[in-house]
Every structure is written in C-alpha cells, then in structure tokens.
C-alpha positions as CSV (number, residue, x, y, z in Angstrom):
1,M,5.4,-38.0,-63.7
2,G,8.4,-36.7,-65.3
3,V,9.5,-39.1,-67.7
4,K,12.7,-38.6,-70.6
5,L,13.7,-41.9,-71.9
6,A,17.5,-42.1,-72.7
7,N,18.8,-44.4,-75.6
8,I,18.4,-48.1,-74.4
9,N,21.1,-49.1,-77.0
10,E,23.7,-47.2,-74.3
11,K,25.1,-47.8,-70.6
12,Y,26.0,-45.5,-67.9
13,E,29.6,-44.9,-68.0
14,D,29.4,-45.4,-64.1
15,T,28.2,-48.7,-62.6
16,L,25.2,-48.8,-60.0
17,A,27.6,-49.7,-57.4
18,S,29.4,-46.2,-58.0
19,V,26.2,-44.3,-57.7
20,Y,25.4,-46.3,-54.4
21,S,28.9,-45.4,-52.7
22,S,28.8,-41.5,-53.9
23,Y,25.2,-41.1,-52.5
24,L,26.6,-43.1,-49.4
25,Y,29.9,-41.0,-48.9
26,E,27.5,-37.8,-49.4
27,G,25.4,-38.6,-46.8
28,L,28.1,-39.9,-44.0
29,G,29.5,-36.3,-44.4
30,R,25.6,-34.5,-44.6
31,T,24.7,-36.3,-41.4
32,D,25.6,-38.4,-38.5
33,D,22.5,-40.2,-38.5
34,I,23.3,-42.9,-41.6
35,V,25.6,-46.2,-41.2
36,H,26.3,-48.6,-43.5
37,V,27.0,-52.6,-42.4
38,E,28.9,-55.0,-44.5
39,C,29.2,-58.8,-45.4
40,D,32.8,-59.1,-46.3
41,L,31.6,-58.1,-49.4
42,G,33.0,-54.0,-49.8
43,L,35.0,-54.3,-52.1
44,S,32.8,-55.6,-54.7
45,L,30.3,-52.8,-53.9
46,F,32.7,-49.8,-53.0
47,K,35.9,-51.1,-55.1
48,F,38.3,-48.0,-55.5
49,D,36.7,-46.3,-53.0
50,M,36.9,-48.8,-50.1
51,M,40.1,-47.1,-48.2
52,K,38.3,-43.6,-48.6
53,F,35.5,-44.7,-46.3
54,I,37.7,-46.2,-44.1
55,E,40.0,-43.6,-43.5
56,N,37.2,-40.7,-42.9
57,Y,34.5,-42.4,-41.7
58,P,35.8,-46.1,-39.8
59,T,32.9,-45.9,-36.7
60,R,30.2,-45.8,-39.6
61,L,31.2,-48.4,-42.4
62,I,31.0,-51.8,-40.4
63,N,32.3,-55.1,-41.8
64,V,30.5,-57.6,-39.6
65,G,32.5,-60.7,-41.9
66,I,30.5,-63.2,-43.9
67,A,27.9,-63.6,-41.3
68,E,24.6,-61.9,-42.9
69,A,21.6,-63.1,-40.2
70,N,24.1,-61.0,-37.6
71,A,24.1,-58.0,-39.8
72,I,20.7,-57.5,-40.3
73,G,20.2,-57.9,-36.5
74,F,23.0,-55.7,-35.8
75,A,22.0,-53.3,-38.6
76,A,18.6,-53.0,-36.7
77,G,20.2,-52.7,-33.4
78,L,21.8,-49.4,-34.5
79,S,18.3,-48.7,-36.4
80,Q,16.9,-49.0,-32.4
81,E,19.8,-46.4,-31.4
82,G,18.2,-43.6,-34.4
83,F,20.6,-44.7,-37.1
84,V,19.5,-45.0,-40.4
85,S,21.0,-48.5,-41.2
86,Y,22.2,-49.8,-44.5
87,V,23.1,-53.5,-45.0
88,H,24.9,-55.3,-47.8
89,S,25.1,-58.5,-49.8
90,F,24.4,-60.6,-52.4
91,G,20.5,-60.6,-52.9
92,P,20.7,-64.9,-51.7
93,F,22.0,-63.7,-48.7
94,M,20.2,-61.0,-48.0
95,S,16.8,-62.3,-48.5
96,R,16.9,-66.2,-47.7
97,R,19.2,-66.2,-45.7
98,V,18.5,-64.0,-43.2
99,M,14.5,-64.8,-43.2
100,D,13.9,-64.7,-40.0
101,Q,16.5,-62.2,-38.9
102,V,14.7,-59.8,-41.1
103,F,11.3,-60.5,-40.1
104,I,11.5,-60.5,-36.6
105,S,14.5,-58.0,-35.6
106,G,13.2,-55.9,-38.6
107,A,9.9,-55.6,-39.7
108,Y,8.1,-57.2,-36.4
109,S,10.7,-54.5,-34.0
110,K,9.5,-51.9,-36.3
111,A,13.4,-50.7,-37.7
112,N,14.7,-49.0,-40.4
113,V,17.1,-50.8,-42.1
114,K,17.9,-50.5,-46.0
115,I,18.8,-54.1,-47.0
116,L,20.6,-53.8,-50.3
117,G,20.7,-56.8,-52.3
118,T,23.0,-56.9,-55.2
119,D,23.0,-58.7,-58.5
120,P,19.6,-60.3,-58.4
121,G,18.4,-63.1,-61.2
122,V,20.8,-63.7,-63.7
123,S,22.7,-60.4,-62.9
124,A,24.8,-62.7,-60.6
125,A,26.3,-64.2,-63.7
126,F,29.6,-65.7,-63.3
127,N,29.1,-65.9,-59.4
128,G,27.3,-68.7,-60.3
129,G,23.5,-70.7,-59.2
130,T,24.2,-70.7,-55.9
131,H,24.9,-67.1,-55.6
132,M,21.3,-66.1,-58.0
133,P,18.8,-65.4,-56.1
134,F,15.1,-66.1,-58.2
135,E,12.9,-66.3,-55.3
136,D,14.2,-63.1,-53.1
137,I,11.0,-60.8,-53.7
138,A,8.8,-64.2,-52.7
139,V,10.7,-64.3,-49.6
140,M,10.1,-60.8,-49.2
141,R,6.5,-60.1,-49.9
142,S,5.7,-62.5,-47.2
143,I,6.9,-60.3,-44.6
144,P,4.4,-57.9,-43.3
145,E,5.1,-53.9,-44.3
146,I,8.4,-54.2,-46.0
147,K,8.8,-52.1,-49.5
148,I,10.5,-53.6,-52.2
149,V,12.2,-52.0,-54.8
150,E,14.4,-52.7,-57.6
151,I,16.5,-49.7,-59.0
152,T,16.0,-49.3,-62.6
153,D,19.4,-47.5,-64.1
154,N,21.8,-44.4,-62.4
155,V,19.1,-41.8,-62.9
156,A,16.7,-44.0,-60.5
157,A,19.3,-44.6,-58.2
158,K,20.0,-41.1,-57.7
159,A,16.3,-40.2,-57.3
160,L,15.3,-43.1,-55.1
161,F,18.1,-43.3,-52.5
162,P,17.3,-40.1,-51.4
163,Q,13.7,-41.2,-50.0
164,I,14.4,-44.1,-48.9
165,E,17.1,-42.6,-46.9
166,K,14.0,-40.2,-45.5
167,D,11.1,-43.0,-45.2
168,Y,11.4,-44.9,-42.1
169,G,10.9,-48.2,-42.1
170,M,12.4,-51.6,-43.8
171,Y,13.8,-51.7,-47.4
172,Y,14.5,-54.6,-49.4
173,V,16.4,-52.6,-52.6
174,R,17.3,-55.1,-55.6
175,M,20.3,-53.6,-57.3
176,V,22.5,-54.6,-60.1
177,R,26.2,-53.5,-58.6
178,A,27.6,-53.4,-62.5
179,N,26.8,-51.1,-65.9
180,V,23.3,-51.2,-66.8
181,D,21.2,-50.3,-70.0
182,K,20.4,-46.5,-69.9
183,V,16.5,-45.8,-69.4
184,Y,15.8,-42.4,-67.7
185,E,17.8,-39.2,-69.2
186,E,18.6,-36.8,-66.3
187,G,15.6,-34.8,-64.8
188,S,13.5,-38.3,-64.8
189,T,11.0,-38.2,-61.5
190,F,10.2,-41.5,-59.5
191,E,7.7,-41.9,-56.3
192,I,8.8,-44.7,-54.6
193,G,4.8,-46.7,-54.4
194,K,4.0,-45.5,-58.1
195,G,5.2,-46.8,-61.4
196,N,6.2,-44.8,-64.4
197,I,4.7,-45.0,-68.0
198,L,8.1,-44.9,-70.5
199,Q,5.9,-45.0,-73.3
200,D,2.3,-45.3,-74.4
201,G,0.2,-47.7,-76.5
202,S,-3.2,-48.8,-76.8
203,D,-3.5,-53.1,-77.3
204,V,-1.3,-54.5,-74.2
205,T,1.1,-53.3,-71.4
206,L,4.1,-54.3,-70.8
207,I,4.9,-53.8,-66.8
208,A,8.3,-54.9,-65.8
209,Y,11.3,-53.7,-63.1
210,G,14.9,-53.5,-63.2
211,V,16.7,-55.3,-66.2
212,M,13.5,-56.4,-67.7
213,V,12.6,-52.3,-68.7
214,S,15.0,-52.2,-71.4
215,E,14.4,-55.7,-72.3
216,S,10.4,-54.5,-72.4
217,L,11.2,-51.3,-74.5
218,K,12.8,-53.4,-76.7
219,A,9.8,-55.5,-77.2
220,A,7.4,-53.0,-77.7
221,K,10.0,-51.6,-80.5
222,L,9.5,-55.2,-82.2
223,L,5.4,-55.4,-81.7
224,E,5.3,-51.5,-83.1
225,E,6.8,-53.5,-86.4
226,Q,4.1,-56.2,-86.4
227,G,1.3,-53.0,-85.9
228,I,1.1,-53.9,-82.1
229,S,0.7,-50.7,-79.6
230,A,2.0,-51.6,-76.5
231,R,2.4,-49.7,-73.1
232,V,5.3,-49.9,-71.2
233,V,5.8,-49.8,-67.3
234,D,8.6,-49.5,-64.8
235,M,7.2,-51.1,-61.6
236,F,10.6,-50.1,-60.0
237,T,8.2,-50.4,-56.5
238,I,6.9,-53.7,-56.5
239,R,5.6,-53.5,-52.9
240,P,3.5,-51.5,-52.3
241,L,2.5,-52.0,-55.3
242,D,0.8,-48.9,-57.5
243,R,-3.0,-50.9,-57.7
244,D,-4.1,-48.0,-59.7
245,L,-1.6,-48.0,-62.3
246,V,-2.3,-51.6,-62.8
247,V,-6.1,-51.0,-62.9
248,K,-5.5,-48.1,-65.4
249,C,-3.6,-50.3,-68.1
250,A,-5.9,-53.3,-67.3
251,Q,-8.9,-51.0,-68.6
252,E,-7.4,-49.5,-71.3
253,T,-5.4,-51.9,-73.2
254,G,-7.0,-54.9,-71.8
255,A,-4.1,-56.7,-72.1
256,I,-1.0,-57.2,-69.5
257,V,2.5,-58.7,-69.9
258,T,4.5,-59.1,-66.6
259,A,8.4,-59.4,-66.9
260,E,10.8,-60.0,-64.6
261,N,14.2,-61.1,-63.8
262,H,12.7,-63.3,-60.8
263,S,10.7,-66.6,-60.2
264,V,7.4,-66.6,-61.9
265,N,6.3,-67.5,-58.1
266,G,5.7,-65.0,-55.8
267,G,7.0,-61.6,-57.8
268,L,5.7,-59.2,-60.0
269,G,3.4,-61.5,-62.0
270,D,1.6,-62.5,-58.6
271,A,1.4,-59.2,-57.7
272,V,-0.5,-57.7,-60.6
273,T,-2.3,-60.8,-61.0
274,Q,-3.9,-60.9,-57.6
275,V,-5.1,-57.0,-58.3
276,V,-6.3,-57.7,-61.9
277,M,-8.6,-60.5,-60.9
278,Q,-10.0,-58.2,-57.7
279,E,-10.4,-54.8,-59.8
280,H,-10.8,-55.7,-63.3
281,I,-10.2,-58.6,-65.1
282,C,-8.4,-58.8,-68.2
283,P,-5.7,-61.8,-69.6
284,V,-2.5,-61.2,-68.0
285,E,1.0,-63.3,-69.5
286,R,4.1,-63.8,-67.2
287,V,7.7,-63.5,-68.6
288,A,9.9,-64.9,-65.6
289,V,11.9,-67.6,-64.6
290,L,9.7,-71.0,-64.5
291,E,10.9,-73.7,-61.5
292,R,14.3,-73.4,-62.2
293,F,17.7,-73.1,-60.3
294,G,20.4,-70.7,-61.1
295,Q,23.8,-71.7,-63.1
296,T,26.9,-69.8,-64.6
297,G,27.3,-67.5,-67.6
298,D,27.0,-64.2,-68.8
299,M,23.8,-62.2,-68.6
300,A,23.2,-62.2,-72.8
301,F,23.1,-66.3,-72.4
302,L,21.2,-66.3,-69.0
303,K,18.8,-64.1,-70.5
304,E,18.3,-66.7,-73.5
305,E,17.9,-69.5,-71.4
306,Y,15.7,-68.2,-68.8
307,G,13.6,-66.8,-71.8
308,L,13.8,-63.2,-70.4
309,T,14.5,-61.3,-73.8
310,A,12.8,-58.8,-75.8
311,E,11.8,-61.6,-77.9
312,N,9.6,-63.6,-75.1
313,I,7.9,-60.5,-74.0
314,A,6.9,-59.7,-77.3
315,R,5.4,-63.0,-77.6
316,A,3.6,-63.3,-74.6
317,A,2.3,-59.9,-75.8
318,K,0.4,-61.6,-78.7
319,Q,-0.6,-64.1,-76.3
320,A,-1.9,-61.6,-74.0
321,I,-3.7,-60.0,-76.8
322,S,-5.1,-63.3,-78.4
323,K,-7.2,-64.2,-75.4
324,K,-9.0,-60.5,-75.2
325,R,-12.0,-62.0,-76.0
C-alpha cells in the first residue's frame, strides 16, 4: 500500500460532502447508469451545487421526500433495472429506520445499492441525539454480504468512491459531511477490504476508522513521548474486515486498541476481537461509546463527553500493554 501522511493538525479546504458532490456530478456526465436518490436532504449534501444537478440531470437526482424506507426500495428497484443506485440520508435514518428494506429489497434481492449514511456518531453534533447513530454499523453488520466503509478524509473519498461504484452489491458508506482532519496526502492508495498501516510500531496497535484515525495518530505521539511504540492502522473497511492485517498486528505487537465513533457493541471492536479470539489471542482494549444515547454539542465537547479522544486511546493502549503477560 502506498500511504503518504498529511499534517493531521490541518483540515482540507473542501468538505467531504463537496468531494462526493464532485464525484457524483462527474459520474452522471460520464455514464447514464448512475442515479442518486435523496430524502429531502439534497441541500445538506450538495449545498450550492443543487441547482446545477437539477438543471443538467433532472431525471437522475431523485428526491423521494422524508421517506427513507421508500427511498431504499426505490433505489433497489432502479438497481434491478441496471442502474448503480446511490441513496442518502442521515446515518440513523439509513440504518435502523430502514433495516427491513435494506435486508429484503437490498441485500436479499442482490441489489446494487450504495447507501450513504452521513454524520455518524458525534459528527451529528448540533443535530442532536435523535440524529446521532452509535449503532448503525452494528445494525448493518447483522445483514449478510453488505459491505461497510467509512470515509476517512478527502483523499480517501476520491480513491474509494470509484471503487465502490464498480463493485456490484450493497454498501453502507459512513461519511462526515463537514471539513475533516487531513490524514492522507494525494497519491495514497486504498483497496476495499484492506486496512492501511499509517505508521509502524512494536508495542501496541491502534486500529481505527473515520474521525478516530486522526485521534489515534495523536495518541501515538503521546505514547511516543512516554517511550511506547504504537502502530496505527486505518481500518476504513469495517466489513469485510482485513483479517490478515489484524492477525499480523496481534502477532507482531501483542496488544491492540480499537477506536471508533460508534457503540462498544457490534462495531469494529467486536469484529477485531472475534478475529483475535479465533486466530491469535492478545489483549484488546476498546475505545467506543459505552451504552449511551446521543446529545447536542460540538464535536470537541462530544468527543470528551463520550471518551473518544487521543488521551483515552493512549490510556487504553497502556492498559492493553500491561495485560500482555
């Protein structure tokens, strides 16, 4: 894997939503096979590009209204007619609200639907607790064959969206709409189903995805100041999990910490622990949301409130290392 790290103290100028918007607009012009189904949230995703889409592709940007279950069924039907269907709403409404439609109309029917669940976990911020999914990955992991990806940053988005388009099948794509921390420089490579090692280390492995990747890199620096060598992995594909990489990390560092903007139940921590128990046992500590609902606040406050900071990850790393023997 070719990985070039950026300065994690900087943010990209463009939002992740604008990166998706650019990708979609280019795709609509490139092929007649792509459609985007929207749940009355187009302005939240496309912002000032909305009229450009409507004027140029009025039949392939389809607003079904605040009716996410219908949107999934509609997108699945378009898939059966040969389209690559994208469907978008906020994370909780694209997971727990539409579970049956994703299961039956989507996965069971072998549909080709790419579900975008935006503003997962604490990134929902001021939209509040009702819009703050900590359980969406757990919901989707219970459905056979669906693939689960969280977009880390703009460079990852530009690399992954074309791969997702070409890979027939059901996807749940978790994505922050706003500006995100820089993790990758241009030229970095990504492969669905494979994690990226962002930096090497020998004492412990920090495995994260999404907004927790930059927190893990910061945690690795905190640990380095204390003489602890931490490997950092971006596991941007939560399913299928890169089992080989998990085993490699367990064997070579002997301790693992998972860090995720999600519930402690049913997410990356559970997926990694299952592999470790089956293949190579080592201590695993999980940094995640512990049996709580969401609330309103900015991301900095919410990360502190739910224990999703670099300091929490560094503390968990030391706990994992202490259990090695």
